[in-house]
C-alpha positions as CSV (number, residue, x, y, z in Angstrom):
1,M,-9.0,11.0,-5.7
2,N,-10.0,14.2,-3.9
3,Y,-13.2,14.0,-1.8
4,H,-13.0,17.5,-0.5
5,V,-14.3,20.8,-2.1
6,D,-11.9,22.5,-4.6
7,E,-11.3,26.2,-4.8
8,K,-14.2,26.7,-7.2
9,G,-16.7,25.0,-4.9
10,Y,-16.9,21.6,-6.6
11,Y,-16.6,18.0,-5.5
12,G,-15.6,16.4,-8.8
13,D,-18.6,17.0,-11.1
14,F,-20.8,18.4,-8.4
15,G,-21.2,21.7,-6.5
16,G,-20.7,25.2,-7.6
17,A,-23.0,28.2,-7.1
18,Y,-26.0,28.4,-9.4
19,I,-27.7,31.5,-8.1
20,P,-29.8,34.5,-9.3
21,E,-27.9,37.7,-9.7
22,M,-29.6,39.3,-6.7
23,L,-28.0,36.8,-4.4
24,Y,-24.5,37.1,-5.8
25,P,-23.3,39.8,-3.3
26,N,-24.5,37.7,-0.3
27,V,-23.0,34.4,-1.5
28,E,-19.8,36.1,-2.6
29,E,-19.4,37.9,0.7
30,L,-19.8,34.5,2.5
31,R,-17.5,32.7,0.1
32,S,-14.7,35.2,0.5
33,K,-14.8,35.4,4.3
34,Y,-16.1,32.1,5.7
35,L,-12.8,30.3,6.2
36,E,-11.0,33.4,7.5
37,I,-13.8,33.9,10.0
38,M,-14.1,30.2,11.0
39,Y,-10.4,29.8,11.8
40,E,-9.9,33.1,13.7
41,E,-8.6,32.2,17.2
42,E,-11.5,34.2,18.9
43,F,-14.1,32.5,16.7
44,Q,-12.7,29.0,17.5
45,K,-12.6,29.8,21.2
46,E,-16.2,31.0,21.3
47,F,-17.5,28.1,19.0
48,N,-15.8,25.4,21.0
49,Q,-16.9,26.9,24.3
50,L,-20.5,26.9,23.2
51,L,-20.2,23.3,21.9
52,K,-19.0,22.3,25.3
53,D,-21.1,24.3,27.7
54,Y,-24.3,24.9,25.7
55,V,-24.6,21.9,23.3
56,G,-23.1,19.4,25.7
57,R,-20.3,18.0,23.6
58,P,-18.5,15.7,23.2
59,S,-21.5,13.4,22.5
60,P,-20.9,9.9,23.8
61,L,-19.7,7.0,21.5
62,Y,-21.8,4.2,22.9
63,F,-21.2,0.5,22.4
64,A,-24.6,-1.0,21.7
65,K,-24.1,-4.5,23.3
66,R,-27.4,-6.1,22.7
67,L,-27.8,-4.7,19.1
68,S,-24.3,-6.0,18.4
69,E,-25.1,-9.4,19.6
70,K,-28.3,-9.5,17.5
71,H,-26.4,-8.6,14.3
72,G,-23.1,-10.3,14.9
73,T,-20.8,-7.4,14.7
74,Q,-19.4,-4.5,16.9
75,I,-21.9,-1.6,16.7
76,Y,-21.1,1.8,18.2
77,L,-23.6,4.7,18.2
78,K,-22.4,8.3,18.0
79,R,-25.0,9.9,20.2
80,E,-25.9,13.1,18.5
81,D,-29.4,12.7,19.9
82,L,-28.0,13.7,23.3
83,N,-27.0,17.2,22.0
84,H,-29.0,20.2,23.2
85,T,-32.1,20.3,20.9
86,G,-31.9,16.6,20.3
87,A,-29.9,16.3,17.0
88,H,-26.7,17.1,15.2
89,K,-28.2,20.3,13.7
90,I,-27.1,22.5,16.6
91,N,-23.4,22.0,15.7
92,N,-24.0,23.9,12.4
93,T,-26.4,26.6,13.7
94,I,-24.0,27.5,16.5
95,G,-21.2,28.0,13.9
96,Q,-23.4,29.9,11.4
97,I,-24.9,32.3,13.9
98,L,-21.4,33.3,15.0
99,V,-20.5,33.8,11.3
100,A,-23.7,35.9,10.8
101,Q,-22.8,38.1,13.7
102,R,-19.4,38.7,12.3
103,L,-20.9,39.6,8.9
104,G,-23.2,42.2,10.6
105,K,-26.5,40.4,9.8
106,H,-29.5,41.2,12.0
107,R,-32.2,38.8,10.6
108,I,-31.9,35.0,10.2
109,I,-34.0,32.7,7.9
110,A,-33.9,29.0,7.7
111,E,-35.7,26.0,6.1
112,T,-36.6,22.8,7.9
113,G,-38.2,19.5,7.1
114,A,-38.2,17.3,10.2
115,G,-38.1,20.4,12.3
116,Q,-34.8,19.8,14.1
117,H,-32.9,22.4,12.0
118,G,-35.7,24.9,12.6
119,V,-35.5,24.3,16.4
120,A,-31.7,24.5,16.3
121,T,-31.8,27.8,14.4
122,A,-34.5,29.2,16.6
123,T,-32.4,28.2,19.6
124,V,-29.3,30.0,18.5
125,C,-31.3,33.1,17.5
126,A,-32.7,33.2,21.0
127,L,-29.2,32.7,22.4
128,V,-27.9,35.8,20.6
129,G,-31.1,37.9,20.3
130,L,-31.6,37.9,16.5
131,K,-34.9,37.7,14.6
132,C,-35.7,34.2,13.3
133,I,-38.0,33.2,10.5
134,V,-38.3,29.4,9.7
135,Y,-39.9,28.1,6.5
136,M,-41.5,24.7,6.7
137,G,-43.7,22.7,4.4
138,E,-47.4,22.6,5.4
139,I,-47.3,18.8,5.5
140,D,-44.2,18.8,7.7
141,I,-45.8,21.3,10.1
142,K,-48.6,18.8,10.7
143,R,-46.4,15.7,11.1
144,Q,-43.8,17.5,13.2
145,A,-46.1,19.5,15.5
146,P,-43.9,19.2,18.6
147,N,-41.0,20.9,16.8
148,V,-43.2,23.6,15.5
149,A,-44.3,24.4,19.1
150,R,-40.6,24.5,20.2
151,M,-39.7,27.0,17.5
152,K,-42.6,29.2,18.5
153,M,-41.7,29.0,22.2
154,L,-38.1,30.0,21.3
155,G,-39.5,33.2,19.6
156,A,-39.3,32.1,15.9
157,E,-41.9,32.8,13.3
158,V,-42.8,29.6,11.4
159,R,-44.0,30.3,7.9
160,P,-45.7,27.4,5.9
161,A,-44.7,26.5,2.4
162,M,-47.9,25.8,0.5
163,S,-46.6,25.0,-3.0
164,G,-45.5,21.7,-4.6
165,S,-45.3,18.7,-2.2
166,K,-45.4,21.1,0.8
167,T,-42.3,19.6,2.3
168,L,-38.6,20.3,2.6
169,K,-37.9,21.2,-1.1
170,D,-40.7,23.8,-1.1
171,A,-39.6,25.2,2.3
172,T,-36.2,25.8,0.8
173,N,-37.7,27.5,-2.2
174,E,-39.5,29.9,0.0
175,A,-36.4,30.6,2.1
176,I,-34.4,31.5,-1.0
177,R,-37.2,33.8,-2.2
178,D,-37.1,35.6,1.2
179,W,-33.3,35.9,0.9
180,I,-33.6,37.5,-2.6
181,N,-36.1,40.0,-1.2
182,N,-33.9,40.8,1.9
183,P,-30.3,40.6,0.6
184,V,-28.6,43.2,2.9
185,D,-29.5,42.4,6.5
186,T,-30.4,38.7,6.3
187,H,-28.3,35.5,6.7
188,Y,-29.7,32.2,5.5
189,I,-28.7,29.4,7.8
190,I,-28.9,26.4,5.5
191,G,-29.4,23.3,7.5
192,S,-27.8,20.6,5.3
193,A,-24.7,20.1,3.2
194,I,-26.5,21.5,0.2
195,G,-26.9,24.9,-1.5
196,P,-24.5,27.2,-3.4
197,H,-20.8,27.2,-2.5
198,P,-19.6,27.8,0.2
199,Y,-22.6,26.3,2.1
200,P,-21.9,22.6,1.6
201,D,-18.3,23.0,2.7
202,M,-19.1,25.4,5.6
203,V,-21.8,23.1,7.0
204,T,-19.6,20.1,6.6
205,R,-16.8,21.7,8.5
206,F,-19.0,22.7,11.4
207,Q,-20.4,19.1,11.5
208,S,-17.0,17.5,11.2
209,V,-16.7,17.7,15.0
210,I,-18.7,14.4,14.8
211,S,-15.9,12.5,13.1
212,E,-13.2,14.3,15.0
213,E,-14.7,13.0,18.2
214,I,-15.2,9.5,16.8
215,K,-11.5,9.2,16.1
216,W,-10.3,10.1,19.6
217,Q,-13.2,8.2,21.3
218,L,-12.3,5.0,19.4
219,K,-8.7,5.5,20.3
220,E,-9.7,5.7,24.0
221,K,-11.9,2.6,23.8
222,L,-10.1,0.4,21.3
223,G,-6.7,1.8,20.9
224,K,-7.3,2.7,17.2
225,E,-8.7,5.8,15.6
226,N,-10.4,4.3,12.5
227,P,-13.5,2.1,12.5
228,D,-14.1,-0.5,9.7
229,Y,-17.3,1.3,8.7
230,V,-19.0,4.7,9.3
231,V,-22.8,4.8,8.6
232,A,-25.2,7.6,8.4
233,C,-28.6,8.4,6.9
234,V,-28.5,10.8,4.0
235,G,-31.2,13.4,2.9
236,G,-29.3,16.6,2.1
237,G,-26.6,15.0,4.2
238,S,-25.2,17.2,7.0
239,N,-25.0,14.5,9.7
240,A,-23.4,12.1,7.1
241,A,-20.9,14.8,5.9
242,G,-19.8,15.4,9.5
243,T,-19.6,11.6,10.3
244,Y,-17.5,10.9,7.2
245,Y,-15.3,14.0,7.1
246,H,-12.1,12.8,8.9
247,F,-12.4,9.4,7.2
248,L,-12.7,10.5,3.6
249,D,-9.0,10.0,2.9
250,E,-8.7,6.8,4.9
251,P,-9.4,4.0,2.3
252,E,-9.6,1.3,4.9
253,V,-12.7,2.9,6.4
254,G,-15.8,1.9,4.5
255,I,-18.4,4.7,4.1
256,I,-22.1,3.6,4.0
257,S,-24.8,6.2,3.1
258,V,-28.4,5.2,3.8
259,E,-31.2,6.9,1.9
260,A,-35.0,6.6,2.0
261,A,-36.5,4.1,-0.5
262,G,-40.0,5.1,0.8
263,K,-42.6,2.6,-0.5
264,G,-39.9,1.1,-2.7
265,I,-37.4,2.4,-5.2
266,N,-39.5,1.9,-8.3
267,T,-42.9,2.7,-6.8
268,G,-42.9,6.4,-7.6
269,K,-42.9,7.1,-3.8
270,S,-39.2,7.2,-3.0
271,A,-36.3,9.5,-2.2
272,A,-33.5,7.2,-3.3
273,T,-31.5,9.8,-5.0
274,S,-28.4,7.7,-5.8
275,K,-30.5,5.2,-7.6
276,L,-33.1,7.5,-9.3
277,G,-31.2,10.8,-9.7
278,R,-29.4,12.3,-12.6
279,D,-27.1,15.3,-12.9
280,G,-29.1,18.5,-12.3
281,V,-29.3,21.8,-10.4
282,I,-31.3,22.4,-7.3
283,H,-31.2,25.1,-4.7
284,G,-27.9,26.6,-6.0
285,C,-25.8,23.6,-6.7
286,K,-25.2,20.9,-9.3
287,T,-25.9,17.5,-7.8
288,L,-27.7,14.2,-8.3
289,L,-31.4,15.1,-8.6
290,M,-34.6,13.1,-9.1
291,Q,-36.2,14.5,-12.2
292,T,-38.3,13.7,-15.2
293,E,-36.9,13.2,-18.7
294,D,-37.5,16.9,-19.5
295,G,-35.8,18.0,-16.3
296,Q,-38.8,18.7,-14.0
297,I,-38.0,17.8,-10.4
298,T,-39.7,14.6,-9.2
299,E,-41.6,14.9,-6.0
300,P,-39.8,12.7,-3.4
301,Y,-41.5,10.7,-0.7
302,S,-40.4,9.2,2.7
303,I,-42.1,8.6,6.0
304,S,-39.2,10.6,7.4
305,A,-39.7,14.4,7.1
306,G,-35.9,14.9,7.0
307,L,-35.2,12.5,4.1
308,D,-37.9,13.3,1.6
309,Y,-35.6,15.6,-0.5
310,P,-35.2,15.0,-4.3
311,G,-31.5,15.7,-4.3
312,V,-28.4,15.1,-2.2
313,G,-25.5,17.3,-1.1
314,P,-22.8,17.6,-3.8
315,M,-20.2,15.9,-1.6
316,H,-22.5,12.9,-1.4
317,A,-23.2,12.9,-5.1
318,H,-19.4,12.8,-5.6
319,L,-19.0,9.9,-3.1
320,A,-21.7,8.0,-5.0
321,R,-20.2,8.7,-8.4
322,T,-16.7,7.7,-7.4
323,E,-18.1,4.8,-5.4
324,R,-16.2,6.0,-2.3
325,A,-19.4,5.5,-0.4
326,E,-21.8,2.5,-0.7
327,F,-25.4,3.7,-0.9
328,I,-28.1,1.6,0.6
329,S,-31.8,2.3,0.1
330,V,-34.2,1.5,3.0
331,T,-38.0,1.4,2.9
332,D,-40.4,3.0,5.3
333,D,-41.3,-0.4,6.7
334,D,-37.7,-1.5,7.3
335,A,-36.8,1.8,8.9
336,M,-39.7,1.8,11.3
337,Q,-38.9,-1.8,12.4
338,A,-35.3,-0.8,13.0
339,G,-36.4,2.1,15.1
340,L,-38.5,-0.2,17.2
341,E,-35.7,-2.7,17.5
342,L,-33.2,-0.1,18.9
343,S,-35.9,1.0,21.3
344,K,-36.4,-2.5,22.7
345,L,-32.8,-3.7,22.6
346,E,-31.0,-0.5,23.9
347,G,-33.6,1.7,25.4
348,I,-33.0,4.4,22.8
349,I,-35.8,5.8,20.7
350,P,-34.3,7.1,17.5
351,A,-35.5,9.7,15.0
352,I,-37.0,8.0,12.0
353,E,-34.2,9.5,9.9
354,T,-31.7,7.6,12.0
355,S,-33.9,4.5,11.9
356,H,-33.0,4.2,8.2
357,A,-29.3,3.9,9.0
358,L,-30.1,1.3,11.7
359,A,-31.9,-0.8,9.1
360,I,-28.9,-1.8,7.0
361,F,-28.2,-5.1,8.7
362,D,-30.8,-7.0,6.6
363,Q,-29.0,-5.9,3.5
364,K,-25.3,-5.7,4.5
365,K,-23.5,-8.4,6.4
366,F,-20.5,-7.5,8.6
367,K,-17.8,-9.6,10.2
368,K,-17.9,-10.3,13.9
369,D,-14.8,-8.2,14.6
370,D,-15.9,-5.3,12.3
371,V,-16.3,-2.0,14.2
372,V,-19.3,-0.2,12.7
373,V,-20.0,3.3,13.9
374,I,-23.5,4.6,13.2
375,C,-24.4,8.3,13.6
376,L,-27.5,8.4,15.8
377,S,-28.4,11.8,14.3
378,G,-31.5,12.6,16.4
379,R,-33.9,11.4,19.0
380,G,-37.4,10.1,18.4
381,D,-39.4,12.5,20.5
382,K,-40.4,14.5,17.4
383,D,-41.6,11.3,15.7
384,L,-43.7,9.7,18.5
385,N,-46.9,10.4,16.6
386,N,-45.6,8.7,13.6
387,Y,-44.5,5.7,15.7
388,I,-47.8,5.6,17.5
389,E,-49.8,5.6,14.2
390,Y,-47.5,3.1,12.4
391,F,-47.4,0.5,15.2
392,D,-50.9,1.3,16.6
393,L,-49.3,1.9,20.1
């Protein structure tokens, strides 16, 4: 079984490039050049130097002693929250801004939900001096106010998406409309492992530094490269794609994908795509998609701004279909409690997205000697208002 993208941009049944004709030149230019650009010696040198000196990589692989004792297994946290800008998103935006420069683009657009990708995009645009416009749902702008302020401080223009659920899906719609209207000078930095080919593969390759580091860090600590399980939260799925990448073809490594069940899978307020989704097309790719019987997209819900997306990246849809990954759905309540637990046991306040991944221990039991690596995809600064309101702090 192949878990990587094929030459046509598909992961099994999922992927491809379902795009309006106006976008074909942009997407085709990227498709034909991205691998050549990414693996040029000069590109790799600049990319790796920025990851080291600007982002602060490698991010630590931290043994969570008290959390491990609580749950009776060996839990390691891949500390992407310690990256510059506070999440994994910067790995991808550094890579894509270097690609955009080499394609001669002068204007950058992006979509964001939780705000971390918007901040990361605004950051790299400030770094290289390119104009940056970030689309963000009106609801997300309100619940992620600190990140909106950061984007503006970094010189980006934040444009609200006022349609639909006014969240990530709608921000993506607006970004695509912008790209159609500005096809020549604009590069769209997609923040997740979603979109028309080559975006899911390109984003995954930039994020694969996560699993690359996990392997050598485990070798240093334990004398072996492979954990028993790798765990990550999944919305569109870029942190998960990067965490899984170098383990996809290692059958002894269990892959666990954690999605947002919201108020409960069958409550009508959920984003549990693997359970509720059917084959469909969204934002340029065929994937698992929450939809009505007549194919209208169902509005997702999650307390987490980064996980309330009605679809999932095509690689993750393929992992679900082939059962290479085990998908676990976690409710708002369980995620919030897991975030508080990590804070009190390890002194680390996680993003609410990450809190979903930390909540699996009530549903999944591990052996005492199992090595479980969880991607701590972001820090909880941006979610403090949500935590304060939820726990009445």
